[in-house]
N, C-alpha and C positions, 0 to 999 in steps of 0.2 A: 678438723680431724675426721669427722664423719664422712665428709666428701672424699678425703684421701683413702679411707678404708673402702668406701664404695667403688672408688676408681680401681684399686687393686683387685677387688672381688670381680669386677667386670673383666679385667684382664685375664684372670684365672679362668673365668667362664669361657671367654673367647679362645683361650689357648686350648682348653679341653675340647672345644667344638672342632678345632682344626685337626685334632688327632683322630683320624678316621679309624684307627685300630683299637680305640677304646682301651688302651693300655696293653693290648695283646701283641704278640710277635707276628706281624703280617708281612714283613719285608718292606723294601723301599719301592715307592711308586716312581717308576722310571719315566713315565709319560711317553712311552715308546710304543710303536705299533707291535702287535703280536708277531713274533718271529716265525717265519715259514720259509723253508728251503725247497724251492721247486727242483724238479729233475733237470739237471743241466742238459742243454741241447746236445744230442748225439751220444749221450751216456746212458748206461743202464745201472740199476741199483744192485749192489752186491751186499747181501745181509751179513751181519756179524755171525761168527761161528767158530767152532773148534774142530781141528782135524789133525791127523798125523802127517806132519811135514817130512818129506824125505822119501827115499826109495821104498817101494813096497813089493818089488819084483826082483829083477836081476840088476846087477851092477857090473856090466860087461867090462868096464875099464879097471875094475878092482881098485878104484881110487879111494874108496871109503869116504867120499865127500858128501854122501847123501844120508847120513845117519838118521834113522827115524826119530821123530820128536813130536810129542803132542803139544800144540800151541793154540792160542786163541787170537782172533783177529777182529778188529772193529769194523763196522759197516762203512762202505764207501761207494762212490759212483765211479764207473770206469768207461772209457771210450769203447763203443761197441766194435770199432774197427781200429786198425793202426792209423796213425796220422798219415793222410794222403799227400801227394805232391801239391794238389791244389790248396789244401789247408795250410801246409807249410809255406806255400808261396805267398799267402796272405801276410804271414810274419815277415818274409823277405821284403815284400812291397811296402809294408808299414815302416820298416827300418829305412828303406830307400827314400820314401816320401818324407819321413821325419827329418832326415839329414838335409834333403833338398829344401824343405821349408825353413829349417834353421839358417841355411845359407841365404835363401831369398829374403829372410827377415832382416838381413843386414842392409839390403838396398831398398826394400819396400816393407818396412815394419808395420805400416798401417794396414796392409793386406794380409800378411802372413803371420803376424804376431798379435796376441791379445794381451795388452798390458794393463787393462783395468776392467773391473766388473762394472758394467753399465748400471746395474740395479743398486748395488751397495756402495759403489765407489772404491772398492778395495783395489789396491795396487798390487799387481802380481810381480814378484821379483824372485826368480827370473820370470819373464812373461811366458804365457802358454802359446803353443802353436795353434794356428787357425786352420782346422781341418776342413772347413767349409769352402775355402778358396782353392780352386783347381790350379794345378801346376801346368803351365804351358812349356812343355819340354822343348818345343821348337819355336820359342818366342822370337819375335822380331825386335824386341827391345834389346839393344846391345848390352846394357848393364845386366839384365837377367840372363842373357845368353852367356856372357862371360862368367857369371857366377856358377851357372849350371855346368859349364865346361869342366869344372873340377870333378864332377860326378862321372865323367866318361874316361875310357881308356886313353892313354896317350896315342897320338895318331899313328906312330910307328908300330903299335901293338894291335891295331884294329885289323879284323879280317875283311877283305874285300872293301875296304874304305868305309865300312859302316860304323856309325857311332854306337858304341856299346857301353853299358854301365860297367864301371870298374868294380867288380864284386869284392875286391880286396878292401874296399873302403866301407863296406856294409857292416859296420861294427855296432853292436847293441851293448849299451852300457847300463848296468843296473847295480843295485846295492842290496846286500842281505845281512842279517844279523846272525852271527855265529853263537847260537844259544848254548851249544855244547861247551864251547870255550868259556862262556860266562858262567856255566854251572859248575865248573871244576873248582875244587877247594884246595888251595895250597897255602899253608900258613908260614912257610919259610921266608925269610927276608930276601933270600937270593932268588926267589921264584920269579919267573917271567910273568909280569902283570897281565899279559894277554891270555894266559891260561889259568888265571885265578878268578874266583868269584868276586864281584864288586864289593859285596858285603864283607868279605874276608881279606881284602887286599890292605896292605899298610896304607895309612892315610898319606896324602900328598902326591899320589900318583894320578894318572889321568882319569877321565870320566868314562862313561859307558860307550863313548864313541870308539874306544879301542876294539870293540867287538863288531864294528861295522866293516864289512868286507866289500870291496869294489871289484866288479868283474867287467871286462871288456871282451866280448865274444864276436868273432866274425860269423855271421849267420848263414852265409851262402853254403849250400851243401857241396861236397866234393863230387863234381859231375864226372870226374875221371876215375871214380872208384872201380868201375867195371874193368878198366884197362889195367890198373895196378894190382887188382885182385887176381886177374886172369890174363897175364901178359901174353901167353901163347894161345890166344883165342881171338876170333874175329867177333867183336862185340857190337858192331853197328846194327841197329841205330841206337843202342842203349848207352853209347859213350857220353855224348854231351846233350843228346835230345831228351833223355828220359825225364829230366826234371821239368823242363819248360814246355815240351810239346803237348798240345791239348789231347793227344791220343792217350797220354799217360796221366791225365788229371786225377783219376781215381785209383791209381796204383799207389802202394805204400811208398813213402819217401825213404830213400836210402842215401848213403854218403853223409849221414849226420852223426857226428861224434857225440860223446856223452855230455860235454859242456854245452853244446848247441841244443841238445834235447832239453837240458835243464833250463837254459835261457828261454826256450820256447814256452815252457811252463810258466815262467815268471811273466813273460809278455802276455800270455793268455789270461793270467790272473789280473793283471793291470787293465787289460782291455775290457773285461767284464765289470770289474769294480768301478772303473771310471765311467762306464755307461750307466750303471745303477745310480751312481752319485749325481750325474748330470741330468738324467732323464726322470728319475723317481725320487731324488733326494734321499736315498737310502745309503747307509754306510756299506761299503763293499766288504763282504765277509767271505767271498769266494777265494779258494786257494787251490790251484792246480799244481800237481807235481808228478814226478815219476813214481810208480808203485815200488814198494819194497819187495824183496824177493818172496817174503811170506805172503804178502797181499796178492802178488801175481799168481802164485801157485794156488791159493785159495780160489781166486777168480777163475783160473783155468780149469779147475776140477768141476765146476758147474754143479756142485752139490753131491758129487759122487766121491765116496770116501776111499775106495780101493781101486778104481779104474785107472789104468795107466794113461789113457788118452782123454782129451776134453769131451769127446762125444759120448763117453760112457761105456765104451766097450774095449775089448782087448785086441781088436783088429783094426787095420787101416782101411778096410773096404766095408761097404754096406752089404745088405743082403742081395743086391743086384750086381755086386762085383765092382762097383764104382769106388774110386779112391775118395777119401773124406778130407784130404788136405793136399796142399801143394808142397811136395818134397821130392826126394830122389828115390823112387821106388825100385824094387827088384835089384838088378845089377847095373843100374845107371840109366834106365830108360826114363829120362826126364819128362818126356811128353805123355807118359802113360796116365798121368793124373790130370791132363788137360792143359798144362802150362809148361813152357820150356824154362823160363826164368820166373820172375814175379808175375802175378796175375792180379786182376782188379780185386779190390777188397770186397769182402762179403760174397765171394763167388761160391764158397762151400757153406753148408748148413752151420748155424751157430750152436754153441753148447746150450745147456738147459737154462742158463742165466741170460741168454741173448747176446753172448760175445762171439764175434766172428774171428777166425784165423788165430786162435790162441795156440794152434799148432801149425807150423809150416808158413809158407809165403815169405816172411822175414822174421828173424829173431828179434827180440825186443830188449832194449835197455831197461834195467831197473836202477833204483837209486842206491842199491846195496853194493858194497865193496866185496870182492871175492877173497875168501880165505877157506882152505879145505876144512879147517876146524871151527868155523864160525858157528856151526850148530851147537857146539859144546860151550861156547862162552856167552851166547845171547840168551835173553830172558825168554820165558814161555808165553808172554803176552805182547803182541805186536813186536816180535823180534826184528831187529835190523842192525846189521854190522855195517858201519859206514866209515869212510875216511875221505876227507877233502884233500886229495893229493896236490902237491905243488909241482912245478916244473922241475925243481931240483931233486925231487924224491926219486928213489930207484924204481925201475919198471914194475917190480912186484907190488908196490903200493898203489899203482895206477890201474889195477885190474878191477873191472866192474862186472857184476853178474849179468849175463844175458840169458834169456829163457825162450822156449817155444820152438826152437829149430827153424830152419828156413828152406827155401826152394832147393838148396844145394846139399841138404843133410839127409842122412838115412833116417829111418823111422825111430831109432833109439833116441835121437835128439828131439823128437816130437813129444816124448812122454812128459807128463806134467811134473815129474820129479827130477828130470835130468838137469844138472847144472853145467853151465859153461861160462866162459868169461872172455872179455876182450879188453884191450887197453883203452882207457878213457879218451886219450888224445888221438885215437885212430878212427877212421871212418871206413865202412865196408859196404859193399854192394848187396849184402845180405842181412843188414841190421837196420831196423827202424825202431819205432817206439809208440806208445800210447800213454795218455795221461789218466790220472785219477783225481777225484775231488773228495776229501773226507766228508762223511755224513755228519752234519751238525744238528740233526733233529733229535727227538727225544722219544723214548718209549713210555707209554702210559703206565703210571704207577698203579699197582693193584689196591692200594689203600684208598678207599672211596672218600674219606674225609679230606685227605690232602689232594687227591686227584680232582675232586669237585672244585677246589679252590684254584687249582692251576689251570685246568682245561676248560672250565665253564666261563 
């Protein structure tokens, strides 16, 4: 009996020794590396802040779509320039090569597919693509040549008998979770389960997978946007050469519609997260997306509360008389600002937060849907009116907010408060985009007792 009592006493002592908190609330030891979010490449930090969103001067259209409203916005990172042709081309080439490797994996799986983890023996189902293996586009192997033939245009569609990639097949497939649909609460028995919260749906219906949405997006930009936007104009060499010619590598990409811009953000997120997981063994926490309308305006202001333009002044010229953006000055003298159409990114000075071309060059997609009264119905903290329009929806539901004005616009559209829209399924020669990444860091707490435990 004494031995049994001694045994239990020893267990209690060992248990108490394993409790490093000594009975105090100290949180869970996650055994993880301290979190640190580095500045993303090519992005600048935009601090959190509060400002009056909406028109602060004239409303020349008398549309009353710019009603002033004080809002607060979280901190985030933003691309310092618009996405360029060369950057978007990386996306297009990735889609092209992933499709080619998938096809080649059918004839040479040992070269183009990774079916097993050599270290752990884990079987991948489906297998991963092997990106270390180069693709021989002009292979002499008849099997590989026949497989890759599917990637090219049919012979009767080729120009000058050249083998060209069939851009109609460059489809990017991804999945996303419709959290807004999952958050809706509908207690009626007749309610559509897709719009009801999982916790509040009647039992017996399907699981959370009902909120997973699948998207298949053709990623190649509309290289004929210059022609269909300006039919009665001679647009060479900007017709088909603008996207792929090296002379325009660092010009803003155009001819990209809203679903393509959003797909680019998803691909960019996966690209970085997969690298972090493979190279550093870290969980991917990066998330790139289009900015909301409120985030875009806050970033464009550059810290100036009342200035109509990103550079902090009421005029479109500096003290030397030089224009500060690429737009349509005076009575249509396009070249007065130094550019006839688009110009190379970062050609003009940045705003005080280091962002280039927040006015002019190309207008920019936001994630927000356009509605003239959206300022009245959105919240005052990180406001965003959005709608994921389907093909069957009326055109009014497919309007997305564009901001910043472009090379073809007068200076009114360059103002940080001016709202405009375009239909999400259209691509234009004057609309591009840039990405943001939410800031996941933390601000130090002023309480020294708690701060010393968290930050030391």
